[in-house]
C-alpha positions in Angstrom: 176.5 30.4 213.9 175.6 33.9 212.6 174.8 32.4 209.2 172.5 29.8 210.7 170.7 32.5 212.7 170.3 34.7 209.7 168.7 31.8 207.8 166.4 31.1 210.7 165.3 34.7 210.8 164.8 34.7 207.0 162.6 31.6 207.2 160.6 33.1 210.0 159.9 36.2 208.0 159.0 34.1 205.0 156.6 32.0 206.9 155.0 35.1 208.5 154.6 36.7 205.1 153.0 33.5 203.7 150.6 33.3 206.7 149.6 37.0 206.2 149.0 36.4 202.5 146.9 33.3 203.2 144.8 35.1 205.8 144.3 38.0 203.3 143.1 35.5 200.6 140.8 33.8 203.1 139.3 37.1 204.3 138.7 38.3 200.7 137.2 35.0 199.6 135.0 35.0 202.7 133.7 38.5 201.8 133.1 37.6 198.2 131.2 34.4 198.8 129.6 34.8 202.3 126.4 36.2 200.8 125.9 32.9 199.1 125.6 31.0 202.3 121.9 31.5 202.6 121.4 29.5 199.4 122.6 26.3 201.2 120.4 26.1 204.2 119.2 22.6 203.5 122.7 21.3 202.7 124.1 22.8 205.9 121.2 21.3 207.9 121.8 17.9 206.3 125.5 18.0 207.1 124.8 18.8 210.8 122.1 16.1 210.9 124.7 13.5 209.8 127.3 14.8 212.2 125.0 14.9 215.2 123.0 11.8 214.3 119.8 13.9 214.7 117.2 15.9 212.7 118.5 19.5 212.2 116.4 22.2 210.7 117.5 25.7 209.7 115.1 28.4 208.5 117.5 30.9 207.1 121.2 31.9 207.3 122.7 35.4 206.8 126.4 36.2 207.0 128.7 39.2 207.2 132.4 39.1 207.0 134.4 41.9 208.8 138.1 41.4 209.3 139.1 38.1 211.0 135.7 37.7 212.8 132.9 36.8 210.4 129.4 36.8 211.9 126.3 34.6 211.2 122.6 35.1 211.9 120.7 31.8 211.9 116.9 31.9 212.0 114.6 29.1 213.3 117.1 26.5 214.3 115.9 23.2 215.8 117.5 19.8 216.8 115.3 16.7 217.2 116.2 13.1 217.8 115.7 10.6 215.0 112.4 9.6 216.5 111.3 13.2 216.4 111.6 14.1 220.1 112.6 17.8 220.6 116.0 18.6 222.0 116.4 22.3 221.4 114.7 25.0 219.4 115.6 28.7 219.0 114.2 31.6 217.1 117.5 33.3 216.3 121.2 32.8 216.8 123.9 35.5 216.3 127.4 34.1 216.1 130.8 35.8 215.7 133.7 33.5 214.8 137.2 34.0 216.1 139.3 32.7 213.2 142.7 32.9 214.9 141.5 31.0 218.0 139.7 28.5 215.7 142.9 27.8 213.8 144.8 27.3 217.1 142.2 24.9 218.5 141.4 23.2 215.2 137.8 23.7 216.0 135.3 26.6 215.7 135.7 29.1 218.5 132.9 31.7 218.8 134.0 34.9 220.5 130.4 35.9 221.0 127.2 33.8 220.7 123.7 35.2 221.3 120.7 32.9 221.3 117.2 34.3 221.3 113.9 32.6 222.3 115.4 29.2 223.2 112.9 26.4 224.0 114.1 23.3 226.0 112.4 20.6 228.1 113.8 18.5 230.8 112.4 15.3 232.3 113.2 13.8 235.7 114.0 10.1 235.8 113.0 7.6 238.4 116.4 7.9 240.1 116.1 11.7 240.5 118.4 12.7 237.6 117.5 14.9 234.7 117.6 14.4 231.0 116.5 16.0 227.8 113.8 14.0 225.9 115.5 12.4 222.9 118.9 12.8 224.6 119.1 10.0 227.3 121.6 10.7 230.1 123.2 7.3 229.7 123.6 7.4 225.9 127.0 5.9 224.9 129.0 7.3 221.9 129.0 3.9 220.2 125.2 3.6 220.2 124.2 4.0 216.5 120.7 5.3 217.2 121.7 7.9 219.8 122.3 11.6 219.2 126.0 12.5 219.2 126.5 16.1 220.6 130.1 15.9 221.6 131.3 18.1 218.8 128.6 20.7 219.6 129.5 20.6 223.3 133.2 21.0 222.5 132.3 24.1 220.4 130.3 25.6 223.3 133.0 25.0 225.9 135.6 26.7 223.6 133.3 29.7 223.0 134.2 32.7 225.1 130.7 34.1 225.8 127.3 32.5 225.2 124.2 34.5 226.0 120.7 33.1 226.1 117.9 35.7 225.8 114.2 35.0 226.6 114.5 31.3 227.1 111.6 29.0 227.9 112.4 26.0 230.1 110.0 23.2 230.8 110.5 20.8 233.7 108.5 17.5 234.2 109.1 16.0 237.6 109.0 12.3 238.4 105.7 12.9 240.2 104.1 14.1 237.0 104.2 17.8 238.1 105.1 20.2 235.3 106.4 23.8 235.6 107.3 26.3 232.9 110.0 28.8 233.6 110.9 31.9 231.7 114.6 32.9 231.7 115.1 36.5 230.4 118.9 36.1 230.9 121.4 33.3 230.9 125.1 33.8 230.4 127.8 31.1 230.0 131.5 32.3 230.1 134.5 30.1 229.3 138.2 30.6 229.8 140.2 27.4 229.1 139.0 24.9 231.8 137.0 27.5 233.8 133.3 28.0 233.2 130.8 30.4 234.8 127.0 30.2 234.5 124.7 33.1 235.4 121.0 32.5 235.3 117.9 34.5 236.0 114.4 33.0 236.0 111.0 34.7 236.3 108.0 32.7 237.5 104.6 33.9 236.6 104.7 37.7 237.2 107.4 37.5 239.8 110.7 38.8 238.4 114.0 37.2 239.4 112.3 34.4 241.3 115.5 32.3 240.8 119.0 33.7 240.5 121.9 31.3 240.1 125.7 31.7 239.7 127.6 28.5 239.2 131.3 28.1 238.6 133.0 24.9 237.4 136.3 23.6 236.2 136.9 20.8 233.8 134.8 19.0 231.2 131.2 18.3 232.5 131.2 15.0 230.6 134.2 13.8 232.8 132.4 13.5 236.1 135.5 12.3 237.9 137.6 15.4 237.1 134.7 17.9 237.0 134.2 20.3 239.9 131.5 22.9 240.4 130.1 25.1 243.1 127.3 27.6 243.0 125.0 30.1 244.7 121.2 29.8 244.3 118.8 32.5 245.5 115.0 32.0 245.5 112.6 34.9 245.9 108.9 34.2 246.4 109.2 30.9 244.5 105.6 29.7 244.0 106.1 26.1 245.1 108.7 24.4 247.4 108.5 20.7 246.2 110.6 21.1 243.0 113.4 23.1 244.7 115.6 20.2 245.7 115.2 18.5 242.4 115.8 21.8 240.4 118.9 22.6 242.5 120.2 19.1 241.9 119.7 19.5 238.1 121.5 22.9 238.1 124.3 22.2 240.6 124.5 18.5 241.0 122.8 18.7 244.4 125.5 21.1 245.8 124.1 24.6 246.3 123.9 27.5 248.7 120.2 28.4 249.1 118.9 31.8 250.1 115.3 32.8 249.6 112.0 33.9 251.0 108.4 33.1 250.4 106.9 29.6 250.2 
């Protein structure tokens, strides 16, 4: 019994030593070659285009490797559908990769992700739901011509903290009315199956016209097992007609409203 235990301990030490050596080699290799990443902007964009079945464009990539959490700075990143409809565009993204969590989840896990100057548009359908142009709400994974964002959504749900700074959101209602909203701050926090969204929106020159906190549990793509609740505060919102539709977009029609003004 004691001999078996000693062998087991020996193998554990050996495996731990091998793991440490491999991590050291990985870190040193990353430090040595990370500066070359910017030379492959087009190749990286082409890879993501094939994976997402969309048109991905990357302006420039910079990288820095410190310990087990390398960081990236991506400039001028856009995703468009194959028929050239915009899905998302951002001026800059700062990402810090958590290598240990990534190895445990077999998928990239970002401990901190900051997105600057994000532009997105949403269109209301005839049945009152919302979708992104170029990304139909009813798209099925097996549809060859549809954008496949499941891998990107998985990565976002695994990331611990995602912060949007100075976002510009456009909403086109079924009636034809359009509004543009500026969001100086949006934060998404994830912990396993739990997700929290904090959102602030300024309308015209009125700061914090919309303030939202939404908490959810589960995968938002699995409607049967996804649960969410939220708090929505409106302060001098300039028009009342889009409120119900906007709250339905943000909270699935389940919200607690508190506000003043029109």
